[in-house]
C-alpha positions as CSV (number, residue, x, y, z in Angstrom):
1,M,0.0,0.0,0.0
2,K,1.4,3.4,-1.0
3,K,0.5,6.7,0.6
4,V,-0.3,9.3,-2.1
5,A,-1.5,12.8,-2.6
6,P,-5.1,12.7,-4.1
7,L,-5.5,13.3,-7.8
8,R,-8.5,15.5,-7.0
9,Y,-6.1,18.4,-6.6
10,G,-5.1,20.3,-9.7
11,V,-1.5,20.8,-8.6
12,I,-1.1,17.0,-8.0
13,F,-3.0,16.0,-11.2
14,K,-0.8,18.3,-13.3
15,K,2.4,17.1,-11.5
16,A,1.6,13.5,-12.5
17,F,0.1,14.0,-16.0
18,C,2.5,16.6,-17.3
19,D,5.0,13.7,-17.5
20,V,5.2,13.2,-21.3
21,N,5.0,9.4,-21.2
22,V,2.1,9.5,-18.8
23,F,0.2,12.1,-20.9
24,K,0.8,10.1,-24.1
25,G,-0.4,6.8,-22.4
26,F,-3.5,8.5,-21.1
27,V,-4.4,10.0,-24.5
28,R,-3.6,6.7,-26.2
29,D,-6.0,4.8,-24.1
30,I,-8.8,7.4,-23.8
31,I,-8.8,8.8,-27.3
32,G,-6.9,6.2,-29.3
33,I,-4.2,8.7,-30.6
34,N,-0.5,8.1,-30.4
35,L,0.9,11.5,-29.9
36,E,4.3,12.7,-31.1
37,I,5.2,15.3,-28.5
38,D,8.2,16.3,-26.4
39,T,6.5,18.5,-23.8
40,V,3.2,19.0,-22.0
41,E,2.3,22.6,-21.0
42,T,0.4,23.5,-17.8
43,E,-1.9,26.5,-17.3
44,K,-1.9,27.1,-21.1
45,S,-3.6,30.2,-22.4
46,F,-3.8,31.9,-25.8
47,K,-2.3,35.4,-26.4
48,P,-4.1,37.5,-27.4
49,T,-7.2,36.3,-25.6
50,V,-9.9,34.7,-27.7
51,G,-13.4,36.0,-26.8
52,D,-14.3,37.9,-23.7
53,V,-13.2,35.4,-21.1
54,E,-9.5,34.5,-20.5
55,I,-9.2,30.8,-20.0
56,K,-6.4,28.4,-19.0
57,F,-6.1,24.7,-19.8
58,D,-4.7,22.6,-17.0
59,L,-2.7,20.4,-19.4
60,Y,-2.1,21.1,-23.1
61,A,-0.1,19.4,-25.8
62,E,-0.1,19.4,-29.6
63,D,1.7,17.6,-32.4
64,K,1.4,18.2,-36.1
65,K,-2.1,16.8,-36.3
66,N,-3.7,17.1,-32.9
67,R,-4.3,19.6,-30.1
68,I,-5.0,17.8,-26.8
69,I,-6.5,19.4,-23.7
70,V,-6.9,17.7,-20.4
71,D,-8.7,19.4,-17.5
72,I,-9.4,18.3,-13.9
73,Q,-12.3,19.3,-11.8
74,H,-13.3,18.1,-8.4
75,E,-16.1,20.3,-7.1
76,R,-19.4,19.9,-8.9
77,H,-20.6,22.8,-11.0
78,T,-24.0,23.0,-12.8
79,D,-22.2,24.5,-15.8
80,H,-19.2,22.1,-16.2
81,Y,-20.5,20.7,-19.5
82,D,-21.0,24.1,-20.9
83,R,-17.7,25.4,-19.4
84,F,-15.5,22.8,-21.0
85,L,-17.5,23.0,-24.3
86,Y,-16.5,26.7,-24.3
87,Y,-12.9,25.8,-23.6
88,H,-12.9,23.3,-26.4
89,C,-14.5,25.8,-28.9
90,I,-11.9,28.4,-28.0
91,A,-9.1,25.9,-29.0
92,L,-10.9,25.5,-32.3
93,V,-11.6,29.1,-33.0
94,Q,-8.1,30.2,-32.2
95,Q,-6.8,28.3,-35.2
96,I,-8.9,30.1,-37.8
97,K,-6.9,33.0,-39.1
98,S,-8.9,34.1,-42.1
99,A,-12.1,33.5,-44.0
100,S,-10.3,31.6,-46.7
101,S,-10.7,28.4,-44.7
102,Y,-12.8,27.5,-41.7
103,R,-11.2,24.1,-41.2
104,P,-8.8,24.0,-38.2
105,P,-5.5,22.5,-39.2
106,L,-5.4,20.5,-35.9
107,G,-8.0,18.2,-34.5
108,V,-9.0,19.2,-31.0
109,Y,-9.7,16.7,-28.3
110,T,-10.6,17.7,-24.8
111,I,-10.7,15.2,-21.8
112,V,-12.4,16.4,-18.7
113,V,-11.9,14.5,-15.5
114,L,-14.7,15.0,-12.9
115,T,-13.4,13.4,-9.8
116,S,-16.4,13.9,-7.6
117,G,-18.9,12.8,-10.3
118,D,-22.0,14.6,-11.4
119,K,-25.8,14.4,-11.3
120,H,-26.0,12.1,-14.4
121,K,-23.8,9.4,-12.8
122,R,-22.2,8.3,-16.1
123,D,-18.7,6.9,-16.2
124,V,-18.0,8.3,-19.7
125,S,-19.9,10.9,-21.8
126,V,-18.9,12.2,-25.2
127,I,-19.6,15.2,-27.4
128,D,-18.9,14.1,-30.9
129,F,-18.8,17.0,-33.4
130,D,-18.9,14.8,-36.6
131,P,-22.2,15.2,-38.6
132,K,-24.3,12.1,-38.8
133,D,-27.2,11.1,-41.1
134,L,-30.6,10.2,-39.9
135,E,-29.5,6.6,-39.4
136,G,-26.7,7.7,-37.1
137,R,-23.9,7.1,-39.6
138,S,-20.9,9.5,-39.3
139,L,-19.8,11.5,-42.3
140,N,-16.2,11.5,-41.1
141,E,-15.8,15.2,-41.7
142,I,-15.1,16.6,-38.2
143,P,-12.8,14.7,-35.8
144,H,-13.1,17.0,-32.7
145,K,-14.4,15.5,-29.5
146,I,-14.9,16.2,-25.8
147,I,-14.8,13.3,-23.4
148,Y,-16.1,13.6,-19.9
149,L,-14.7,11.0,-17.4
150,C,-16.2,10.4,-14.0
151,P,-14.0,7.8,-12.2
152,K,-16.6,7.5,-9.4
153,Y,-18.9,5.6,-11.7
154,L,-16.5,3.1,-13.1
155,N,-18.4,-0.2,-13.9
156,D,-18.2,-3.4,-15.8
157,K,-19.3,-1.7,-19.0
158,T,-16.6,0.9,-18.9
159,P,-14.2,0.4,-21.9
160,L,-11.3,-1.8,-20.9
161,L,-8.7,0.7,-21.9
162,Y,-10.3,3.4,-19.7
163,R,-10.6,1.3,-16.5
164,E,-7.1,1.3,-15.0
165,W,-6.9,5.1,-15.5
166,L,-10.3,5.8,-13.9
167,Q,-9.6,3.4,-11.1
168,V,-6.2,4.9,-10.1
169,I,-7.7,8.4,-10.1
170,D,-10.6,7.3,-7.9
171,D,-8.4,5.1,-5.6
172,S,-6.1,8.0,-4.9
173,L,-8.8,10.2,-3.4
174,D,-8.5,8.6,0.0
175,G,-4.7,9.0,0.0
176,K,-3.9,5.3,-0.3
177,V,-3.3,3.1,-3.3
178,E,-2.4,-0.5,-3.7
179,E,0.2,-0.3,-6.4
180,S,0.1,-4.0,-7.2
181,D,-3.4,-3.5,-8.6
182,Y,-2.0,-1.6,-11.6
183,H,-0.1,-3.0,-14.5
184,L,0.4,-0.1,-17.0
185,S,3.9,1.4,-16.7
186,E,2.5,4.9,-17.1
187,I,0.2,4.4,-14.1
188,Q,3.2,3.2,-12.0
189,S,4.8,6.5,-13.0
190,V,1.7,8.4,-11.9
191,L,2.0,6.7,-8.5
192,D,5.7,7.6,-8.2
193,H,4.9,11.2,-9.0
194,I,2.1,11.5,-6.4
195,E,3.8,9.5,-3.6
196,E,3.2,11.4,-0.3
197,D,6.9,11.6,0.6
198,D,7.7,13.3,-2.8
199,I,5.2,16.1,-2.4
200,S,7.0,19.4,-1.8
201,P,5.9,22.0,0.8
202,T,4.9,24.4,-1.9
203,E,2.7,21.7,-3.5
204,K,1.2,20.9,0.0
205,Y,0.4,24.6,0.3
206,N,-1.3,24.7,-3.1
207,M,-3.4,21.6,-2.0
208,I,-4.5,23.3,1.2
209,E,-5.2,26.6,-0.7
210,E,-7.2,24.7,-3.3
211,S,-9.3,23.0,-0.7
212,Y,-10.2,26.3,1.0
213,L,-11.0,27.9,-2.3
214,D,-13.4,25.0,-3.2
215,E,-15.0,25.2,0.2
216,V,-15.5,28.9,0.1
217,E,-16.9,28.8,-3.4
218,N,-19.4,26.2,-2.3
219,K,-20.4,28.1,0.8
220,G,-20.0,31.6,-0.6
221,I,-18.1,32.8,2.4
222,K,-15.5,35.4,1.5
223,K,-14.0,35.8,4.9
224,G,-13.6,32.1,5.2
225,I,-11.3,32.1,2.2
226,E,-9.1,34.8,3.6
227,K,-8.7,33.1,7.0
228,G,-8.3,29.7,5.3
229,I,-5.5,30.8,2.9
230,E,-3.7,32.7,5.7
231,K,-3.8,29.6,7.9
232,A,-2.5,27.5,5.1
233,K,0.4,29.9,4.5
234,Y,1.5,29.6,8.1
235,E,1.2,25.8,8.1
236,V,3.3,25.5,5.0
237,A,5.9,28.0,6.2
238,L,6.3,26.0,9.4
239,T,6.7,22.8,7.5
240,M,9.3,24.4,5.2
241,L,11.2,25.8,8.2
242,K,11.4,22.3,9.8
243,Q,12.7,20.9,6.6
244,G,15.5,23.5,6.5
245,F,14.3,25.7,3.6
246,D,15.8,29.2,3.3
247,I,13.6,32.1,4.5
248,K,13.6,33.8,1.1
249,I,12.5,30.6,-0.6
250,I,9.7,30.2,2.0
251,S,8.6,33.8,1.4
252,Q,8.4,33.3,-2.3
253,A,6.4,30.1,-1.9
254,T,3.9,31.5,0.7
255,H,4.0,35.2,0.0
256,L,4.5,35.8,3.7
257,D,6.9,38.6,4.7
258,E,10.4,37.5,5.6
259,E,10.0,39.2,9.0
260,I,7.0,37.0,9.8
261,I,8.8,33.9,8.8
262,S,11.8,34.9,10.9
263,Q,9.5,35.3,13.9
264,L,8.0,31.8,13.2
265,L,11.5,30.4,13.2
266,K,12.2,32.0,16.7
267,E,8.9,30.5,18.0
268,Q,9.7,26.9,16.9
């Protein structure tokens, strides 16, 4: 049994899945595409901004044929289907540079991982943009797709290639994973990346901050977020001090003044 940081946290999900081999394996099994890439970007945005809302993709990669987007969401939102449809469309529209052609040069595929599930209780849902005739036959004109994954609803009918990925995401949520249950080398890499002992103080701080942000967003309590984030900063600063980090590095990570951190050091 291995102690791990839950993949519900964006910082942890991105830490694991920005590994090029992990990302390629995930895309291979979920979409069926063998990507040819050297890097995976995190917090990707387009400059200049497309549309009125500036967006960022959690994980982003593209090769000469495909543009792949992966987003992680834990808290349930009534608009998450619309939200990621918007993200997907921006990645399409951004490619159109003139009225001479409305066909994007890259196929766009978006994978959305909903770790807490949603009201429909489906393991996999797909928006397929390809036109179909009245008998449901595809015209094979438009390749773009959005795939929504809800690991919580993994079942016997879930496609075989999806199962191990959905299972490890769901298993990680309680902070413990039995690594012998997994056979894919890419998933073993995921477990190595998220092992509790390898999570840095800054990553722990980001996890705590993310939890408070989610809690406050759900409850609508602005003061709670301020208190919560401040508490998280102090907890992480203390942890970093105990591990011997330099005061300047701690200040950069937590945004606490160096004087405050020095005082914490004296009080240890």
